[in-house]
C-alpha positions as CSV (number, residue, x, y, z in Angstrom):
1,M,64.6,-127.9,29.5
2,A,64.1,-124.2,28.8
3,P,64.2,-121.8,32.6
4,P,61.2,-121.0,33.9
5,D,59.6,-117.2,32.3
6,P,59.6,-115.6,35.2
7,I,57.8,-112.8,33.9
8,A,54.8,-116.1,33.3
9,A,55.1,-117.0,36.8
10,G,54.7,-113.3,38.0
11,A,51.7,-113.5,35.9
12,E,50.4,-116.6,37.1
13,A,51.1,-115.0,41.2
14,A,49.7,-112.2,40.1
15,L,46.1,-113.8,39.0
16,H,46.1,-115.8,42.0
17,H,46.1,-113.0,44.1
18,D,43.7,-111.4,42.6
19,G,41.2,-113.8,43.6
20,V,41.1,-115.9,40.1
21,D,43.0,-118.8,39.1
22,A,45.8,-119.2,36.0
23,H,48.3,-121.8,34.3
24,L,51.2,-121.4,32.1
25,E,50.6,-122.7,28.5
26,S,53.3,-124.0,26.2
27,S,55.2,-121.9,24.1
28,E,53.0,-123.9,20.9
29,Y,49.8,-123.0,22.5
30,L,51.0,-119.3,22.0
31,E,51.7,-120.2,18.2
32,K,49.0,-121.7,17.6
33,R,47.0,-118.4,18.2
34,S,49.7,-115.7,17.0
35,L,47.9,-112.9,14.3
36,R,50.3,-111.4,11.6
37,K,52.7,-109.0,12.5
38,G,53.2,-105.3,10.3
39,S,50.4,-105.7,8.4
40,A,49.2,-102.6,8.3
41,G,50.4,-99.0,8.7
42,W,48.7,-95.9,9.8
43,V,46.9,-95.1,6.5
44,L,45.4,-98.3,6.9
45,L,44.3,-98.4,10.1
46,A,42.7,-94.6,9.5
47,G,41.1,-96.7,7.0
48,L,39.3,-99.1,9.0
49,G,38.4,-96.3,11.6
50,V,36.3,-94.7,8.9
51,S,34.8,-97.9,7.8
52,Y,33.9,-99.1,11.1
53,V,31.5,-96.1,11.2
54,I,30.7,-94.7,7.7
55,S,27.8,-96.7,7.2
56,G,26.5,-94.6,10.3
57,D,26.6,-91.4,7.6
58,Y,24.6,-93.2,5.1
59,A,21.5,-94.3,7.7
60,G,20.5,-94.7,11.1
61,W,21.1,-91.1,12.3
62,N,18.3,-89.6,11.0
63,N,16.0,-91.5,13.6
64,G,17.5,-88.8,15.7
65,L,15.5,-86.4,14.4
66,A,12.5,-88.0,15.4
67,E,13.1,-87.7,19.0
68,G,14.8,-84.6,19.2
69,G,14.4,-82.7,16.3
70,F,17.0,-80.9,14.3
71,G,17.9,-79.2,17.6
72,G,18.2,-81.5,19.5
73,L,20.1,-84.4,17.8
74,L,22.2,-81.3,16.8
75,V,22.8,-80.2,20.3
76,A,23.3,-84.3,21.1
77,S,25.7,-84.9,18.0
78,I,28.6,-82.3,19.2
79,V,28.0,-83.0,22.9
80,I,28.6,-86.5,21.6
81,A,31.4,-85.7,19.1
82,G,33.2,-84.3,21.8
83,M,33.1,-87.3,23.8
84,Y,34.4,-89.4,21.2
85,F,37.5,-87.3,20.5
86,A,38.1,-86.6,24.1
87,M,37.9,-91.1,24.1
88,V,40.4,-91.7,21.4
89,L,42.5,-89.3,22.4
90,G,42.6,-91.6,25.8
91,M,42.4,-94.2,23.6
92,A,45.3,-93.4,21.8
93,E,47.6,-93.0,24.7
94,L,46.4,-96.1,26.0
95,S,47.3,-98.3,23.2
96,S,50.7,-96.4,22.4
97,A,51.5,-98.4,26.4
98,L,49.9,-101.2,25.8
99,P,49.6,-102.4,22.0
100,A,47.7,-105.4,21.7
101,A,44.7,-107.5,20.0
102,G,42.6,-106.9,23.0
103,G,42.5,-103.2,23.0
104,G,39.8,-101.8,25.3
105,Y,39.6,-105.3,27.5
106,T,44.2,-105.0,27.8
107,F,43.5,-101.4,29.1
108,A,41.2,-102.0,31.2
109,R,42.8,-105.9,32.5
110,R,45.6,-103.7,33.7
111,A,43.8,-100.7,35.6
112,L,41.0,-102.5,36.8
113,G,41.8,-106.6,37.1
114,P,40.7,-109.4,35.3
115,W,37.0,-108.5,36.5
116,G,37.0,-105.1,35.1
117,G,39.0,-106.8,32.1
118,F,36.2,-109.2,31.0
119,A,33.3,-106.6,31.9
120,T,35.2,-104.1,29.3
121,G,36.1,-107.2,26.5
122,T,32.4,-108.4,27.1
123,A,30.8,-104.9,26.9
124,I,32.9,-104.4,23.5
125,L,32.5,-107.9,21.9
126,I,28.4,-107.2,22.6
127,E,28.7,-103.8,20.7
128,Y,30.6,-105.4,17.7
129,A,29.1,-108.7,18.1
130,I,25.4,-107.7,17.6
131,A,26.1,-104.2,15.3
132,P,27.1,-106.4,11.7
133,A,23.6,-107.9,12.5
134,A,21.7,-104.6,12.2
135,I,23.7,-103.7,9.8
136,A,22.8,-106.8,8.0
137,T,18.8,-106.0,7.9
138,F,20.1,-102.4,6.8
139,I,22.1,-104.2,3.3
140,G,19.2,-106.9,3.1
141,A,17.0,-103.5,2.6
142,Y,18.5,-101.5,0.4
143,V,19.1,-105.1,-1.7
144,E,15.2,-105.6,-2.5
145,S,14.8,-101.9,-2.9
146,L,17.3,-101.4,-5.9
147,D,15.7,-105.1,-7.2
148,L,19.6,-106.2,-7.4
149,F,19.5,-109.7,-8.7
150,G,15.8,-110.1,-8.1
151,I,16.2,-110.5,-4.1
152,T,12.9,-110.2,-2.2
153,D,13.5,-111.9,1.1
154,G,16.4,-110.3,3.2
155,W,17.7,-113.8,4.6
156,W,19.6,-114.7,1.4
157,V,21.4,-111.3,1.6
158,Y,22.4,-111.8,5.6
159,L,23.9,-115.0,4.8
160,A,25.4,-114.1,1.7
161,V,27.0,-111.6,3.3
162,Y,28.3,-113.0,6.4
163,A,30.0,-116.2,4.5
164,I,31.2,-114.1,2.0
165,F,33.1,-111.0,4.3
166,I,33.9,-114.5,6.5
167,G,35.4,-115.8,3.5
168,I,38.1,-112.8,2.6
169,H,38.6,-112.6,6.1
170,L,40.2,-115.8,6.8
171,T,42.7,-114.9,4.1
172,G,44.5,-112.6,6.2
173,A,44.8,-109.1,8.2
174,G,46.5,-107.3,5.6
175,E,44.3,-108.6,2.5
176,A,41.2,-108.1,4.5
177,L,42.3,-104.2,5.5
178,K,43.2,-103.3,1.8
179,A,40.2,-104.5,0.9
180,M,38.4,-102.8,3.5
181,F,40.2,-99.4,2.3
182,V,38.7,-100.0,-0.9
183,I,35.1,-100.1,-0.3
184,T,35.7,-97.1,2.6
185,A,37.1,-95.5,-0.3
186,I,34.2,-95.8,-2.7
187,A,32.3,-94.8,0.0
188,L,33.7,-91.5,0.9
189,V,33.4,-90.8,-2.8
190,G,29.2,-91.1,-2.8
191,L,29.4,-88.8,0.6
192,V,31.0,-86.2,-1.7
193,V,28.3,-86.8,-4.6
194,F,25.4,-86.5,-2.6
195,A,27.4,-83.2,-0.5
196,V,28.0,-81.3,-3.6
197,S,24.5,-82.3,-4.8
198,A,22.2,-81.4,-1.8
199,A,24.3,-78.1,-1.4
200,G,22.1,-76.6,-4.2
201,L,19.0,-78.4,-2.7
202,F,19.6,-76.8,0.9
203,D,16.7,-74.5,2.7
204,S,17.4,-73.4,6.0
205,A,13.7,-73.4,6.8
206,N,13.7,-77.4,6.4
207,L,15.7,-78.1,9.8
208,T,12.9,-76.5,11.6
209,D,10.0,-77.7,9.8
210,I,8.7,-80.3,12.8
211,P,5.6,-78.9,14.5
212,V,6.8,-77.8,18.5
213,D,5.3,-80.1,21.5
214,E,4.3,-77.3,23.4
215,S,3.8,-79.2,26.4
216,A,8.0,-80.3,26.5
217,A,10.1,-78.1,28.3
218,G,12.0,-75.9,27.0
219,A,10.0,-76.5,23.3
220,S,10.9,-74.6,20.4
221,A,11.4,-74.9,17.0
222,F,14.6,-75.3,17.0
223,L,14.3,-77.8,20.1
224,P,10.8,-79.1,19.4
225,F,10.7,-81.5,21.8
226,G,12.2,-79.6,24.3
227,L,15.3,-80.3,26.1
228,I,14.5,-84.0,26.7
229,G,14.4,-84.5,22.9
230,V,18.4,-83.4,23.2
231,W,18.6,-86.8,25.7
232,A,16.1,-89.4,23.7
233,A,18.6,-88.3,20.3
234,V,22.0,-89.2,22.0
235,P,22.1,-93.0,20.9
236,F,21.1,-91.9,17.3
237,A,24.1,-89.3,17.6
238,I,26.3,-92.1,18.4
239,W,26.0,-94.0,15.7
240,F,27.6,-91.0,13.5
241,F,31.0,-92.3,15.2
242,L,30.4,-95.9,16.5
243,A,33.3,-98.8,17.0
244,V,35.8,-95.8,15.8
245,E,37.0,-97.3,19.0
246,G,37.8,-100.3,17.5
247,V,41.2,-99.5,15.8
248,P,43.1,-100.5,19.0
249,L,42.2,-104.0,18.3
250,A,44.6,-104.0,15.3
251,A,47.5,-103.5,17.1
252,E,49.3,-106.7,16.9
253,E,49.1,-106.2,13.7
254,A,50.3,-103.1,12.7
255,T,53.7,-101.9,11.9
256,E,55.3,-99.9,14.6
257,P,51.9,-100.4,16.8
258,E,53.1,-97.4,19.5
259,K,53.2,-94.7,16.6
260,N,50.8,-95.9,14.4
261,V,47.4,-96.9,15.8
262,P,47.5,-93.3,18.2
263,K,47.9,-91.9,14.3
264,G,45.1,-93.8,12.4
265,I,42.8,-93.6,15.7
266,I,42.7,-89.6,15.7
267,V,42.9,-88.9,11.8
268,S,39.7,-91.6,11.4
269,M,38.0,-89.7,14.0
270,V,38.6,-86.3,12.4
271,V,37.2,-87.7,8.8
272,L,34.1,-89.0,10.8
273,L,33.9,-85.4,12.3
274,V,33.7,-83.7,8.5
275,T,31.7,-86.6,7.1
276,G,28.9,-86.0,10.2
277,A,28.5,-82.8,10.0
278,T,28.4,-82.4,6.4
279,V,25.1,-85.2,6.0
280,L,23.3,-83.7,9.3
281,F,23.3,-80.3,7.8
282,L,22.8,-80.7,4.0
283,A,20.0,-84.2,4.0
284,T,17.8,-82.0,6.8
285,G,18.3,-79.0,5.1
286,A,17.2,-80.7,1.2
287,L,14.5,-82.8,2.7
288,G,13.4,-81.6,6.1
289,S,13.6,-82.6,9.5
290,E,9.8,-84.6,9.3
291,E,10.5,-86.4,6.1
292,L,13.7,-87.3,7.0
293,S,13.1,-88.3,10.2
294,T,11.8,-91.6,9.5
295,S,13.2,-92.2,6.2
296,G,15.0,-95.6,5.6
297,N,16.9,-94.2,3.1
298,P,17.8,-90.8,4.0
299,L,20.6,-89.2,1.4
300,V,19.0,-90.8,-1.4
301,E,15.4,-89.5,-0.5
302,A,17.1,-86.1,0.3
303,L,18.6,-85.9,-3.1
304,G,14.5,-86.6,-5.0
305,D,14.4,-87.7,-8.4
306,T,17.8,-86.9,-9.7
307,G,20.4,-88.8,-11.3
308,A,23.2,-88.3,-7.8
309,A,20.1,-89.7,-5.8
310,K,20.4,-93.2,-7.8
311,V,24.5,-93.4,-7.6
312,V,24.7,-92.1,-4.1
313,N,21.6,-94.6,-3.9
314,Y,24.0,-97.3,-5.3
315,I,27.4,-96.4,-3.5
316,G,25.1,-96.4,-0.1
317,L,25.6,-99.8,-0.3
318,A,29.2,-99.7,0.2
319,G,29.1,-97.6,3.0
320,L,27.3,-100.3,4.5
321,I,29.2,-102.8,3.2
322,A,32.7,-101.4,4.4
323,S,31.3,-101.3,8.1
324,F,30.1,-104.6,8.4
325,F,33.0,-106.0,6.6
326,S,35.0,-103.9,9.4
327,I,33.6,-104.8,12.5
328,M,33.3,-108.3,11.5
329,Y,37.4,-107.8,12.1
330,A,36.8,-106.1,15.4
331,Y,34.4,-108.7,16.8
332,S,37.1,-111.3,15.6
333,R,40.0,-109.5,17.5
334,Q,37.9,-109.2,20.3
335,T,37.2,-113.0,20.8
336,F,40.7,-113.8,20.4
337,A,42.3,-111.7,22.4
338,L,39.7,-113.2,25.6
339,S,39.9,-116.3,24.1
340,R,43.9,-116.2,24.6
341,A,44.0,-115.6,28.1
342,G,41.1,-118.3,28.4
343,Y,38.4,-115.7,29.3
344,L,36.1,-117.4,26.7
345,P,36.8,-121.1,25.2
346,T,40.6,-121.0,23.8
347,S,39.2,-123.2,20.8
348,L,37.8,-119.6,19.7
349,S,41.7,-118.2,19.6
350,V,43.2,-120.8,17.3
351,T,44.2,-119.3,13.9
352,N,45.0,-120.3,10.4
353,R,47.9,-120.8,8.3
354,R,47.3,-117.4,7.4
355,K,47.5,-116.0,10.7
356,A,43.5,-115.4,10.7
357,P,41.7,-116.2,14.0
358,M,39.1,-119.1,12.3
359,L,36.0,-119.6,15.0
360,A,36.6,-116.2,16.7
361,L,35.3,-115.5,12.8
362,I,32.8,-117.8,12.7
363,V,31.2,-118.2,15.9
364,P,30.5,-114.7,16.1
365,G,29.3,-114.4,13.1
366,V,27.1,-117.6,13.3
367,I,25.2,-115.3,16.6
368,G,25.1,-112.5,14.4
369,F,23.7,-113.9,11.3
370,A,20.6,-115.6,13.8
371,L,20.0,-112.4,15.2
372,S,19.9,-110.2,11.5
373,L,16.6,-112.8,11.2
374,T,14.6,-110.8,13.4
375,G,14.8,-108.3,10.5
376,E,14.8,-106.0,14.1
377,G,17.1,-103.6,12.8
378,A,16.7,-100.8,15.1
379,M,15.8,-102.4,17.9
380,L,19.3,-104.5,17.2
381,L,21.1,-100.5,17.0
382,N,20.0,-100.0,20.3
383,M,21.5,-102.8,21.8
384,A,24.8,-102.4,20.1
385,V,25.1,-98.7,21.4
386,F,24.4,-100.0,24.9
387,G,27.2,-102.5,24.8
388,A,29.3,-99.3,23.4
389,A,28.3,-96.9,25.9
390,L,29.1,-99.1,28.9
391,S,32.7,-100.1,27.4
392,Y,33.4,-96.1,27.1
393,V,33.0,-96.2,30.6
394,L,34.7,-98.8,31.8
395,M,37.9,-97.7,29.6
396,M,37.8,-94.2,30.1
397,V,38.0,-95.2,33.9
398,S,41.1,-97.4,33.0
399,H,42.6,-94.1,31.4
400,I,42.2,-92.3,35.0
401,V,43.0,-95.1,36.9
402,L,45.8,-95.4,35.4
403,R,47.3,-92.1,34.7
404,V,46.6,-91.8,38.8
405,R,48.3,-95.0,39.8
406,E,50.9,-95.3,37.3
407,P,52.4,-92.0,36.6
408,G,55.7,-93.5,35.1
409,M,54.3,-95.7,32.9
410,P,56.3,-95.5,29.0
411,R,53.9,-93.5,27.0
412,P,55.0,-92.5,23.6
413,Y,51.4,-91.1,23.0
414,R,50.1,-88.7,26.2
415,T,46.2,-87.4,26.1
416,P,45.7,-83.8,26.0
417,G,44.0,-82.1,29.0
418,G,45.3,-85.7,30.4
419,V,42.8,-86.8,32.7
420,V,40.2,-83.7,32.6
421,T,39.5,-84.8,29.2
422,T,39.1,-87.9,29.7
423,S,36.4,-87.1,33.0
424,F,34.2,-85.5,30.5
425,A,34.2,-88.5,28.4
426,L,33.7,-90.8,30.9
427,V,30.6,-88.4,32.1
428,V,29.1,-88.3,28.3
429,A,29.1,-92.3,28.6
430,A,27.3,-92.6,31.6
431,I,24.6,-90.8,29.8
432,A,24.6,-92.5,27.0
433,V,24.0,-95.6,29.1
434,V,21.2,-93.9,30.8
435,A,20.0,-92.8,27.4
436,T,19.6,-96.1,25.5
437,F,17.0,-97.2,28.1
438,L,14.7,-93.7,27.7
439,V,14.9,-94.6,23.7
440,D,14.5,-98.4,23.7
441,P,14.2,-100.2,27.5
442,I,13.5,-103.5,25.6
443,A,16.6,-103.7,23.8
444,A,18.5,-101.7,27.0
445,L,17.3,-105.0,29.1
446,W,17.9,-107.3,26.8
447,T,21.3,-106.1,26.4
448,L,22.1,-105.9,30.0
449,G,21.4,-109.2,30.3
450,A,23.3,-110.7,28.0
451,F,26.5,-109.1,29.6
452,A,25.0,-110.6,32.8
453,A,25.2,-113.8,31.8
454,F,29.2,-113.7,30.0
455,M,29.8,-112.3,33.3
456,A,27.8,-115.4,35.4
457,Y,30.6,-117.5,32.8
458,F,33.3,-115.5,34.1
459,G,32.5,-116.2,38.2
460,L,31.6,-119.5,37.5
461,Y,33.9,-121.3,35.2
462,S,36.3,-119.3,33.2
463,R,38.3,-117.1,35.9
464,H,39.5,-120.7,36.8
465,R,41.0,-121.2,33.8
466,L,43.0,-118.0,33.0
467,V,46.4,-118.4,30.8
468,A,48.9,-116.6,32.7
469,N,51.2,-116.0,29.8
470,S,48.8,-114.8,27.4
471,P,50.4,-111.2,26.1
472,D,47.2,-109.3,27.9
473,E,47.9,-111.3,31.6
474,E,51.5,-110.6,31.2
475,F,51.0,-106.6,30.1
476,A,49.0,-106.8,33.8
477,A,52.4,-109.2,35.6
478,L,54.7,-106.4,35.1
479,A,52.1,-103.7,36.6
480,A,52.3,-106.0,39.5
481,A,55.6,-106.6,39.7
482,E,56.2,-102.8,39.3
483,A,54.2,-102.4,42.2
484,E,56.4,-105.0,44.5
485,L,59.7,-103.4,43.8
486,K,58.1,-99.5,44.6
């Protein structure tokens, strides 16, 4: 009989101390719930980060012009870009110190305990499960507008994209990430074609063509809806960067994750800063803020009836598919990690012979498909943004807590500015949570209700069934053991 694992035993004891119940599982349990190691280097990880977000460059962000005008959306985008960059630097540190498939859940689990870890993982899961449903509705609209395959009813498209891309993910992480990289590269080419073509159509007068609301405080041609417009534009500015924080979810499948995950997420953020600024200025300057604010296909409409517009229109579909495909990867890994540790039903984390988590891909996909049938892409988008902003608050708190409580924890990468950097991201993220209620209170309340239901499930059921020797719980056990020694 094998001797007991002292780390696992420590994890079990630490969990009981945290007010939850845990048990040890066999090595066979963990073997059935393992991912393929070494599937991605920093280049694929950077591609993953860009692919999460790139659909946001093609559509969605422009609706923020209706809330804040060009000036409001620009100011909101600068603040949100700063928040994301600060957050990415904080997450680069956390992912180098705690490289596991749980990503933000793993970080919060160590910093904030089981309740905080599950709350963070739940917020991330809500974001990643709902965002593909919103993107599926956009894909359906694109396919119909292009008159592809003679499809006139979007639900066939929703079903097809979920089925096809779940199937590709089931072949394994390496294959899926490579396919994702190719699709993302195509989408980036589309943005280059757009930028070259739109530069010749740019007119600075178009940026401020929305009539000024004289009743709004601080209203001007630059801020037609006043200062409140900046706040209202925040959720749409988030669309330029939403989900880039998912790169650490690939940590267990990356080569040298302590080096490559930080490098991958920082490089992807730099690329997204460039692409976001490009489309904001050039699309608005080419078509005009007022007309662009209600467009369902902003880059194409900005180019007008040109050959470049047709090229960008078809490639735009690749951008939507890239984000759909990659966020599906993210929701599966977050579900996998929470399930393996017992926070969600453990059957969801079983992997197939290619080391892909089958039910973690399929079950959230079925839920997302059902949500896509509502056809409410804008509402689903706001729900995803609420979950994202809430998770950002919790992850930044985690970084600050670990810096203060565990200053000696090995950190191959350290955040420039330390807690000052992540405190800035924390403040802006908290403002963003409130802003989601300002834009669409119904969507925010629905999402808050779903979050509360998950927390009730944990409080009443799963907190009594945690797996002490899962990797994320063992990270927490190490911290507890070190604290005891001190």
